[in-house]
N, C-alpha and C positions, 0 to 999 in steps of 0.2 A: 706953452699956449694949448687949453682942450682942443681932444679930438675932434670934435666937433665944429668946432672951429677951425682946425685945418682941415678936415675933409670939405665945407663945402662953403673957402671961400676961395679964387681963384690960386694955381699952381702954376711952376712955371712949366713944371709934367704933362699938363692941358694938351698945350700943341700933339706932344710924342703917342700923349692915349688916345686921341681924334685918329693918326697920321695908320697908326696902328689896330683902330675897333669898327670904323667906316670900312673901309675894306675885308673885315674880315668878317663883317656882317651881311656882306657885297654877297661874298664865298658858302658865309653858311646859308642865306638863302639863294644860291645856286643850285646846291646841291644835291636835295631833290627834284628839281626841274626832271629831272634824269625819268625822273619815274612816274611825275604829273605830265612831261612831255606826250612819254608812251601810252598812260592811261587815258588823253583827251586824246588820239588820233585810231587807239585802237577801238574807243567807243561806239567810233563807227561800223565798225565791222558788227557788229548786236553788243546785247549784254552778256553772251554767255563768251567770247573773247570778251568781253571788261573786266567778266569777275576774274575771271583766269586768270589773268594778267595779276586785280589787281592780289590776290591772293601769292601769288609767284614775287613777284614787287615786296609784299609785308615779310617776306623770310628772307631778302637785304633788308630790308631796312632792318633786320634785330641783326644782322650779321656785322653791316657798316655801326650801329651800335657799343659793337660789346666788341671791334674793332677800333675799334676810332681812342684807344688809348697808342694805335702809332701814330697818332697828331701828339697826342696831349702827354704824354710824355716824353717822346720828341723835341717840343718845342721848350723847356727849361731848362734840358741836358743840353742841345744844343748852345742855348743861349751861356748857360753857365758857363762852360769849358770859353765862349770865344771873350765874356766878359774877363775869364780871364786870361784872352790872351791867347790860350792855348790853340790852337790851329788845327792841328794834326787832330788830338783828341774829338777836338768837334769836331772834325771830318770818320773819323775812328768809329763815332756813334752816330752819324746821318748812312754809316755803310754797317752799320749793325743793325738800325731800324730796317733800313733797306732788304735787308738779306732776309729776316723774321721773315718781311710786310710779303718776300714771294715762299718760303717756307710754308704760313697758314697760309695762305694766296689759294700754293697750288694744293696743297692739306684742302681745302673746304674748298678747290674747286673739284678734284675728283670727288669727296667722300656726295657731291650734288649729281656727277654726273652719275655715278653706281646708285646712287638711293637718293632720289627723288623725291619719294612719294614717303619716307615717312615725316619730312617734316611739311608737306602738304595734306596729309592726310592728320597732322597735328591742329593744325590749322580749317579744318574741318569742311578739307574737299571733295563735292562728292565726285559719283562717276560721270558725270555730264562736262566737269570743269578740267576730272581729272588728263584727260589728254593735253588738252592745247594748254593747262600748266605746265606739266611738263616739259613740256616744245621749247616752251620759254623761259624757266630754270633750267633746261643743260643746256641753252645757247647760251646765255647770259651767267653760266656759270664758265665759264672764256673769257670773261673777265675778271675776277674776281681778285689773283693774283695784281692785273691792274690796279686796279681799285685799291689796292692796300696798298701800294706804287707813290698812287696820286694820295692819300691819305699821309705817311709818312716825307711825302712834300713839299704838304701841307704842314708838317709836321716843321720841315727842318728850317724849307722858308722864313714861320714867323718866328723859328729861331734868329736867325739872322734878324728878325724885327721888321719883315718885308709881307707885308700879307696884301702888298701889290700882288707878287706874279702869280701867287693861289687863285687870285681873284681874276687874274687873269685867263689864268686858267681853265678854271668853274666856267665862265664865260662859253670859250674857249669848243669847249666840251658837248657842252649843254647848245651851241648853235650846228656842230657837226652833227650833234643829234637831233636835232631839230628839218635839216635840211635831210638829214637821211631816212626818216619817219615815213612820209608820208611815200618819196622814191622807192621806198623796199617793200615795205605795206603793201599801198596799193599797185605804183608805177610795173614795179616786180612782182607785182598778188602773191607774196610770204605768208599774208597776212602777221598775228603773231611775231614766226620763227623773225620776218620781217623790223616789224621791232625787236626782239632779243638782238639781232643781227645789230642795230643802227647802238642800241648803247653799246654792242663790243668793241663795234670799229674808238666809237666816241672818247672809249672809257685809255686802251691802251694809246690813241694821239694824245690824249692828259699824262698818259705816262713815259709817254716817250717828250714828249715835251717840258712834263719840268728835270727829266735825263741836263736833255740837250739847255738849259736853262743853268744849270749844276751845272755842267762842266766847262760850263764858260764862264760863269759869274762865280767861280767859287771861292777862288782867292779873294775877289772887291771881297761879298763876304762870310771873309770871316774863315773862312776851313780849307782844308788843304784835302783830298781824299788817301784816306789810307786804308786797311788792311786793317777790321774792327779785334782789340785785344780777349783780355777773358772779362777783365774789370765792367769795361761800355758792353758787351751780355748779360754781365750780373746787375748793372746799373737798370737799361732797358727791360730785364726778366723783372725785378726785384714793381719798377719804377710801373709793370704792365701788369704783373699777378696781383696789388694795391686799388688799379685802374679798373678792374673791369671787374673787383667785387663792386665797386663799390656802383659802376654798371649797372649789375644782373641784383644788386641791392635797388636799384632806382627803379626798374627792366619789374622786378617781382612789384612795385610795390602798384604802381598802376598797371597791370595784368592785373593783378585781385583788387584795382576800384572797379575795372571795367567787364571782374566776373562776379562778382556782389549785385553790380548795376543789371547786368543781364537775368539777376536774379532777382530783382525788383521790376520783374517786366522789361517789355517793348519802347511801352514810350520811356524809363528809368533810362534806358541803358541807349536808346536814339537822344535824349538828353544830354547825356552825361558824356556820347561818342564828340558830337558839337563843342558842349566845353571845354574834352581835354586836348579837341585839335586848333580848339580857337587859346590856351595857356601855353602849346606846344609853340606854336609860329610867333607868338607874341614872346618867349622865352628866344627863340633866335634874335631880338636886340640885345636881353642882355648877353646875351651870349657872346658876342661880337665885343665889351669890355672885357668880359672872362676870360679870353684872348690876349689880348692887351697884358694881360695882368701877366699870364701865362712870361708873355715872352721879355716884358720891364723885370714885371723878380727874378723871372731867371737870370740874364744882367748884371741885377742886384746885388745878386749871390754871388755871381763868379767874382767880383770883386769886393767880396763881403763889407759890403759897404751896407754895415747896419740905421744910418740918417737916413738914406738915399731911401733904402728898402721901407720905415717908415715913411715919409711925405710920400711917396708913391704909392704905400696898400693904402691912409688916409683919402690919397683925393679920390683913391678909383675906388673906396666903399660911400666916400661922399658922393659918385657922379652916378653909381649905383643902386642907389638909394633915390639921387635925384629920379633918376631912368624908370626907378620903378613907380615909382609917385608917380609920374607925367602916363604911364603907361595906365595904371590906373582911373583917375581923371579923365583919360581914353575912353576907357573901359566904361566908367557913370555916364558921358557925354553919350552912348550912345549907345546904353541902353534900353532905349524905347525902342529901338528898330534892328539893333545886333541878330537877336536871335531867329526877326521875323526870314533877315539874308540868306541863314541853310536852311530852312522848311517854312513852308505855307501847311504844316499840324499843330490845331491850336492848342491841345497835349504837347508839343512838344516843345512847343514856345513857353510855355508858364514853367514847364520840367529846368528849362535853360534857366528862366529868369529866378525860378528856383531857391539854386545853382550860386545867381550870379554876386551875393556878398563875397561868397569864398574865393570868388573866383577877383574879382576886384583885390581881398588881401591878400591872396597869395602871387600877383603883379605886383602887393607894393613889396613885400617881404625877402622874391622872389629876385628884388633890384640890388641885393645885401645879399644874401646867397651865393648870388654867382660870378659874383665880387669879388666877394671872401671866397668860393670854390676857387676862381682861377690863379687869386696871392697865396693863396696853402698847393697849389699844383708847382707854380712858381716858385716858390724857391725849394720845390724839391721834395715836401716833407709829404712825401703819398703815402706813409700808411697814416698823418691824422687823416687824409682825403678821405681815404676809406672812413675810418671811424667815425667820424662828421655824420656819414651818410649812411653807414650796413647799422650801428649801433638805431636814429630814429627810425630807420625802411625799417628795423626789426621790429620795432614799438608801434608802428608801423599800422602796418600786417598782423598784427595780431588785436589790435586795433578794427579789425576792417572783418576776419573775422566773421563775427560775433551778430551784423549787425543785420542780417536776414533771418536769425532764430530771432532778435527780441525786437525784428517790428518794426526795425529805422524805414529809411527815408535816403534816397539821394542825395538830400542835405546834410544827412549825417554823416559822409561817403566823401564828405566833398571838404567838412570840416575835418576831420579823419588828414584829408589833408593836409588842410591850416596849419592842423598835428603838427607832422614830421619839418614842413618850413620853419612850424617858429622851434623847436626843438634845432634842427640845424644852424637856426643863425645862432640859437644862445651857444652852441656846442665852438659855432667859427671864430664870437666872437670873443668866446673866453681865449681862443687860440689866438687870436686879433693884439687881445691885450701883456697872452702870457710867455705866449712864446716866440710874438718874428725877430727873429732877429739872424743872423747866420749859422745859428749854432745850432740854427733845426734843419742844416744842413747836413 
């Protein structure tokens, strides 16, 4: 049976894939709502307060992205040990991840408490916004250990093939934030500080919630909580190093696209921002399949079941391609109206439409890329996950640098993004054919 036939026919794994992917998608969509709710309420305080919170929230967005290896690395490592029936080793991985999360969270918290101004100034915060942005940043920094513990919680429960608990925690902490925001901002008159305190309370309750559920259900999940050893710390450190490099490579590319768009003019950068936000939002849907892949391939790797790994991976890629194609068709269907939803400016609308074909293409390609990315991480081939991202990212960044000097346009910028996705597709497809066996572990 050919790869295409295996990928696109119904599979006995479909139920497991959707059981994992759909709650994971809900949790992914719920996580950004903390900053979004803060922004919505603070917007009523005025433009200056809104700008201060928006910039400070961007700092936490970058931190969350960089430290996301605590979820992506923990998921397959826990799943692998559970798949092997090693409850103690699975518990040690979970404990090691929690310790690393606390250490990194406390270190980041102390840095932001003592040195809040450098990251804000790097983002261009002027004197008029600095005081309020600093207030919000310092208070919300108190939640960083909790944020990273929540991130670890996502990874541990996904590794135990449970994405419903992370969804419940994400919804719960967002509801707490939603209720506390108006009480603290307006009821107690704390303004921007109230929004930050609401987030701190919500994140710490989320961390406690994960801890309570883990203590009560760890044996049913296939874990025995144990003191981690050097092996678990080394495995997590290796995963973290490669996944951080992978994340930094992607951040570099998309930061460069924004910098180039800014140099092309106000209309170009506004059009780029809308297009980039659309791409990022739609990618959340594809990330649900990637998370299912991390958990399922991690478990299959644990039992060294090469046949199951191949069948699961084929079907995951097939579903990823179908999801990417569906999103592409959706974008085509709404193309006459979509850009106008975000801006009344006819020039910006025209700018978005000028890169619309590229947006559709990267979404279609992203279906396979996101699925493969999750498969590679699930198989714990963290080094290739880094290489398959970093090499295309270096090529794409190099291609972006001369765009302005050569008289390029925003369309050229997004053709480079298409190039990034094409190169990642080629490398990941090669891995799928050549290296998808238990020997990659």
